[in-house]
N, C-alpha and C positions, 0 to 999 in steps of 0.2 A: 532726646538729646544724645549726641554721640561725641567722641573725641578723636581727633586726627593728629594733634600735637601733644606733647608730653605735659605742657603746662595747662592744658584743658582738663586734665584728669581730676583735679581738686574741685573745679566747678561741677564736673560730672558727679562726683561723690556728694557734694552739697545738694544737687538736684535730686538724686536718687536715694542716697543712703546717708543723710547727715548724722554725724556721730558726735556725742558729747565727749568721748575719748577717741579721737581719730589716731593720735600718736601719744606715746608716753616715754619719757626718758628720766634718768636719774640725775639729780643735781649733785654738786660737789659734796653736800652733806649726806648723800645717800638716799634722800627722800625722792618720791616720784613726783614728776611734774607732768600734768595732763594738758594736752592741746586738743581743742575741739576742731572740727572741720572749718568752721568760721574763723577761728583764731589762727589756724595755719594760713588760710587765704589772706587775712588781714596782714599778717607778718610778712608774707610773700610780697604783697604790694608795697609795704613800707620799706622792705629791703631793696626792692627794684628801684624805688625812687631814690634811696640813699646811694645806690651804686651809680645811678645816672648823675646825681649831684657831685660825685667824685670825678666825673669825667669819663666813666667807663661806658663804652658804646658797643653797638651791634658788631659782631665779628671778633671782638676781643676775646682772648683766651684767659681763663682765670682758674687757678689751681684750687684743689681741696685736699688737704692733708689732715686726716683725722684718725684718732686711735680707735674709734668705735662709731656706730651709727647713732643718730639722735634725731628728734623732731627738727632741730636746727639745720641738720643736714638736708632734710626734705625742703625746708624753707629756702635755704641758700641755692639748692639745685633748681628749684622752680622759679625763684626770683631771677636768676640768671637767664634761664631758658626763655622766659616770656619777654625779655628785652633783646634777645638775640646774642647774648654773651655765651661763649662756649665753655661749659664746665670741663675741667681736666683733673679728674681724681688721681691722686698719687698714693701708692701703697704705703702704709705706715711702716712697713718693713724694708722699704727701699733704701739702698746704700746712698751715701752722700754723692757719689759720682753719678748714680742713676738720677737722683733728684736734679742735680746740676744739668745733666743732659736734657731732661724733660723741660726744665725752665727755659733753656736756651732753644731747643728744638721747636717747642710750641710757642715760644716768644711770649711767655705769660706776663700779663699786666700786674698780677698780684696773686694772692693765695689766702684762702681761709685756713686757719689752724684751730684745732679743738682744744689744745692745752699747751702748757709750757714745754712739754717734751717734744711735741710736734714742731713748735717754734725753733727749738734747739736743732732739730734736724735741718730746717731751712738755713739756719745760721752756719752749721757745719758744712753745708753744701757750698757755701761761699757765693751764693747767688744774690743778685741785685734785683729786688722787686719794688715796684712803685707803691704797692699797697699790701699790707699783711693785716688781715682782719681776724680777731680772736673770737671764738664762740663764747668765751668768758673773758673777764678782764685780766690781760697778761701784759706785763711790762714789755714795751717794745712793739706793741700791736695797737691797731685801732679797735676799740671795743664794739662789739655787736650792737649794744644799746645806743651807742653814740652815732651809728651809721643810719639807723632807722629813721624814716621821715614819713609822717602820715600824709597821704596825698589829699589835696582838696579837689574840688570839681575839675578845674583846669588841668591839674596834674593827672587825674584819672583819665581824662581825654587823651593826654599825651601818652599815658601807659597803653591805652587802647590802640593808639596809632602804631606803637611799636609792635604790639601783638598782632595786629592785622597785617603787618608787613612780613610776618614769618610764615613760610610755606612748609608743608609737611615734608618735602624733599630737601629742605635746608639742613645743613650740618647742625646736629644737636649737641653732640659731645665728642670729645677726643679721649680715647682710652689707650694707654700704653701697655701693650702686651709684654709679659715677662718672658722674653726670649731666653732659651737655654744657654745661648752663647751671645756675646756682644751686648750692645745696648738695645733697649726695647724699641718697638715700632709703634707709632701712633695710629690707632685704628679710628677711622672716621665713620661714625654712625649718625644717620639722619633720624628725624622724628618718625618718619614712615617706617624705617628699619625696626626701631624698637617698639612702636605701637603695633606693628604686625605681629610681633612676637608676644606682646602682652595679650592681644586678643586670641592668639593661638592657645596660650597657656590658660587663659580664663575658661576656655571651653573644656579643659581636661583636668583641672585641679578642684578639689572639694572645699572651696572657701567662699564665705559670704559674710554679710553684716553681723552675724551672730558667732562668727569664728574669731577667736583671739589668736593672733600670731605673734611669735617671738622672733626677733631679728638679732643675730649676733655675728653673722659673717661680715667681712669687710665690705663696705659699700664702694670701695675702689674697684671691686670686681663687678663685671656686668651682670652676673647671675643674681646676686642679692639686690642689686639696684633695680633690675628689671622686675624681680619679685616684689619689691616695694611698690612699683607702679601697679602691679597686679593687685596687691592688697588695697591700694588706694581706690582703684577702679571698681573693686568688689565691695567697698565699704568695710573692710576688715580693720578693726583696731590693731595698731602696731605697737608692740612693747619692745624697747631697745635694751639689751643687756650691755652693761658697762664693759665687761671683758669676759674672755673665756674662763678665767679663773673664778669668776663669781657666778658662772652659769648654773651650777647645781642649786645655789641659793635662789637665783632669779627664777628658775623653773618652778620652785615651790611657791614663790610669791605670785607670779603671773598666771601659772597654771594654763599654759597655752593649749590650743587644739591642734595647731599646725606650726611647723617651722622647716626651714631648709638647713641642710648640714653638709659638711664634707665627710667622707667615710671615716676619717680619724676620730670624729666625735663618737660615732657608734662603736668604733674599735675600743676606745677608752672605756666606754660603758661596759662592753663585753669583757675587757680585761679585769675590770672591777668585779664583775660577776665570777670570773674564774678565781680571782684572789679570795673572794668570799667562800667559794666552793672549797678551796684548799684549806682554809682556816676553820671550816665548819666541823662539827662533830660527825661521827659515822652515819647517823640516821639522816641528819640534814644534808650531808654531802651526797648520800645516795639519792635523796629526793632531787637535789639540784642537778646532779649528773643526768638523771632521767629526764628532767624538764628541759634541760639544754639539748640533750640528744634528740628528744621529741621535736623540739622547735626547729632544730637544724634539718629535720626531715620533712618539714612542712610541705604537703603536696598541693596545697590550694593555690591556684593561679588565677583567681578572680571568677571562676565558674561556679557551678553548683554541684560539683562531683566529689566533694570531700568524703573519703571513705567513712562509714558510720563509726567503726571502731576507733579510727583516729580522732574523729570528732568528740567522742566520749572521753578519750584519754586527754584531749586538749582541755576539756572542761575541768577535769580533775587537776591538771597542771595549772590552770588558771587560778583555781581556788588556793592551791598550795604555794604557788611561786609567782606566776605572771602578774597577778594584780599588785603584788608588792613592788615589782619592777615599775609598773605604770605609775605607782605613787611617787617613786623617786623622780619621775619626770613631770611631776605636778598632778598626776591623776586624771588629766583630761586629754592627753595627747592622742589624737586619732590617726594622724598621718605625718610622715616626714618625707620630704623630697631631698634626694641626695644627688650631688653632682661634683664636678671638678676632678675626680679621680675614680678609679674602678672600685666598686663595692664588692666585698667578698660575698658570694651568693649565700653562704651559710648564715651571714648576719641578716640579710634581707629576709630570709625564711624565718630566722629566730624571732626577730622583732615583730614580724607580721603574725606569727603564731601567737605572740604575746598580746595581740590586739592592737598593735601599732602598725598600720600599713606603711611599709617603707618602699618607696619607688625611686628607681635610679633613672637618671637621664643623661644626656650628652649634648654638648654644644661648645662653641668657641666664641671668643670675643668678637670675631669677625662675622658671626651669624646672630648676634644680638640677644642671647646666645643659643637658645634651645633649638636643637636639630631633631632630637628624638626623646621620647619619654615613655616609661611604662605607665599604664593607665590604672585608675582606681575602679573602673567598671568591670563587670564580669568578662573574663577571657582576655583582659587587657595587659596582663603582666607575665613576663617570663624571667625568672631570676637568672642572673648571669648575663643578661643582655641589657642594653640601654633603651630598649623599648621600641615603640612604633614612631615613625616620622611624625612630627607635630603638624597639625592642620595648616595647609598653605605652604609647607616646606617639602620640596621634592628632593629625594635622595637616590643616587644611583652608584653602583659599584663599577668602577672603570677597570677594563682589562682584567677580568677575574681569572684566577688560576683554576686548576681542576677541582679545588674545593669550594670555588665560588667566591674566594677572597680577592680583594683588590682595593684600590684607593677609593675612599668615600668622597663623593662629590655632591655638591648641594646647589640648588637653585631656589630662589624665593625672594619675597619683599624684605626678608630679614637680613639678607646679605649686604655687607658693608659697602659704603661708597668707595673705599680704597684706603691706602696707607698715606698718612700725612707726609708730604714732601718726598715721596718715594714712588713716582709713577712707574719705574721699571719693575720694582717689586710688586706693585699692584697688578701690572699686566701679567707677571709670571704666575700669579695665583689663580688666574682664570684660564679656562680652556678656550680654544677658538670658537666653540659654540656657546660660550657664556656660562658655563658651570664653574663654581668655586671649588678649588682643590683644597681639601682640608688638610692633606698631608698625613691623615690617619688611614690605616688599613682596617678592613672589616668585611663582614658578609651578613647576609640575612639568614635567620633561622625561622623555620615554619613560614617562610615567604615574606613575613612582615616585621619580625623582630630583629633589630640591628645589633650586631655583636662586634665589639672593637677588638682588634688583635695587636695593634701596635702603631708606631710611627714609621713612615717610609724612611725618613732621614736617619733613624736610629738603627735600622736593620743592618747587621753586619754579616760578612761571609767568613767562615772559618777556612783553614787551608784544605779541608776536605771538599771545598766547593759548595757547601751547604749554607743557606741563609738562616739566620737566627734573629728573631724579634726579641730584643732584651727586655722590653716592658712586660712581655708575656712571662718570661722566666722570673722576673722580679715580682710579678703578681703572685706567682706560686710560692715563692720564698716568703714574701711578706704575709701570706695567709697563716704561716706557722706562728703560734702564740709566743715563741721564744725569739722571734726575729722582728725587729722594729723597722729596719730599712735595709735595702740591698741595691747593688748595682752589678748587672751582668756584664762581663767583658769577654773579648775573644776575637776581635778583628784581626784577620790574617794570622791566627793562632790555631793549633791543632785541636783545641777543645774550648768549652765555655768554663770560665771561672767566675767568682763573685766576691765582691767586697760586702761584708755584712756588719751592720750595727745591731747588737743584741737588744732585746727588750730587757733592760737591766732590772726592772722591778720584778718581772717574771723569773729572770735568772736568779736573782737573790733568793726568792722563795724556793726555787729548785735546790739551791745550795743549802738552805736551811733544812729542807726535807731529806737531803741526801748526805748531810753531815760534811759538806765541803766548806772549808773556812772561807768566809767572805772578807775581802779587804777593800779594794776599790776597783772601778771598771778597768782602769789601765793595766792593772795586774791580772784581773780575772780573765781578760781576753787571751792571756798567755798561759792560763792554767791548763795543764794536760787533760784533766777530767772534764773541764768545760769544752775544750776542743773536741774531745771524744763525743760529748753530748751533741754538739752541733753537727758533727759528722753523721751521727745517727739520724738527726732531723733531716739533713740534706739527702741522705741515702733514701729515706722514706719518700721525700718529695720527688726524687729522681724516679723512683719505682712507680709512684702513683699518678704523677701529674705531668711529667716531662717526656718528650720524645727522645730517641737516642741521641740526635745531634744537639738537643737542648740541655742535656744533663750537665749538671755542675760537677766538674771533676775535681776542682780545687777551690778553696775559699780562704779568706783572711778576715779575722774578726777585728773590728776597730772599736776603740773606746769612746770616741767623740761623736755624738749625735750630729746629724746634718740638719741645718736650719736655714731659714731665709736670713737670719741675723748674722750668721757666720759666712754667708755668701755661697753656701753649697746647695741651697734650694732656691728656686724662684719664689716670688711672693705667693704664687698659687701652689707651692709645695711640690713642684716638679724638680727632678734632678737637673742640676747644672752639670751635665756630663763632661763638657770640656774642662770646667773648673775642677771637677772631681778627679779627672784623668791627670791634670797637672799636679794637684796636691798629693795624689797617691801614686805617682808614676813609679816610684821604687817599689812599693808593695805590689803593684800590678805586674811589674817586670818579674819580681820574685815568683809569682804564681805560675809563670810559664818557663821557669828554669827546670829543665829535666834532670 
């Protein structure tokens, strides 16, 4: 048995890897509710019949606005897909105007909501929907339990009729990308697009029926959603975390072997290690310093050539330090796949040295999403790159410069059908010979490892006539433990400057250690001693990591963190540069006053 459409995957699991716990989520009282493969299938068919009874038909678009993943998310997704209804996930962090735009642009018939908070977002958006279905009983919605209808024999035949009419190249889902400026664009992905990526990833990740996976990233993003399909097709039990805040506790309960993460999750773990290091006594601090330094020099890249002396030192570090780190993640984590943003190479090395293989990948919503990924097999990883192109995905570098860098272009079954209601924009994203323009720049290292250098649209030119990729400058700044966020600026200016949001937890510890009186972030960013500290940090980054034209000559410390909630980051945590420029135009102007 094989699968060619997304809703075939659960039958595929039942046939090959039937699970007593195929998915598990937490109820409102905090207890875990388990769903077997058979129970997911039964609920899927019941919900499909309920949606048909409401008058929802093939081709309708139906929203999904949830605060976290859950078994019910899986059921709702597949229930819609098998009757040809197009799921339209909406980011839980979306602004009211963005939600209103998506409802109107996609012409949604209705929306699933996970709780009262998500319903409130729909209400604040001022949208008119025919149906709002709650995963739990919520005033103002139709309850999940009331929608379900157990199909009899004629109903099952009707359901099979709907399923048989769906082709692999039909539109499966509509995903709105978080544009850095303006309103998002609807990306159209077919069953074939996503299935091709599922099968590519199945060939390169170490998961199977005996691997327990934890899911905590938003399912409104294509990465975690595609990964869920990978888990289902590999027979992996999936455990859903209620929130990022409860993640440390959930890790201890679930004790997963595998999960996907964004770099910030690993950065927070690293920051806690540094905090522990600062608070430790002299002997423990020295041991932690040594173990962290050893891990960050991890030379192993999946081959068999680890130096013997390093191997022995790593064994000692494992006994003294690393095994305690693994316990904090549940004690069984073997691998973590990282995407959505650039991972600091030292973190990939450190976690891998500690016995948790961290592998970074790269992709876009438009490519379903994986384009490249570092491998788990020998010789398949190079820290600081996003890995080797996925099976079935072709990658080329267009118009490379003397260093071999140019636009990354892609071809494969994973590339989208196009943008919803935007034929001109769709045409603009493809070359005359059919390659998809990613808009990212990069080059290959060692012939096959892809390395990202920035976005074409973000590159700016200084008055010296030199081009600067701000994302590269920002990556170097954000690697510093005292810096949380940054934005490089300098278009048509004589030099590069930066807006910087400090890591206030790390800064407060530094203030305690250096007897600098701590008040509040808005005053600390004006403190001369703090400004002097950050000047030293930036001087070091300039000297060690940036070229002459990229060096940050001036900076401004800001007290307000940037987030998706305050509109300064996209839901995928990328900078909304145009919005930031408008909000801080006075501060930016001051940076270039000579």
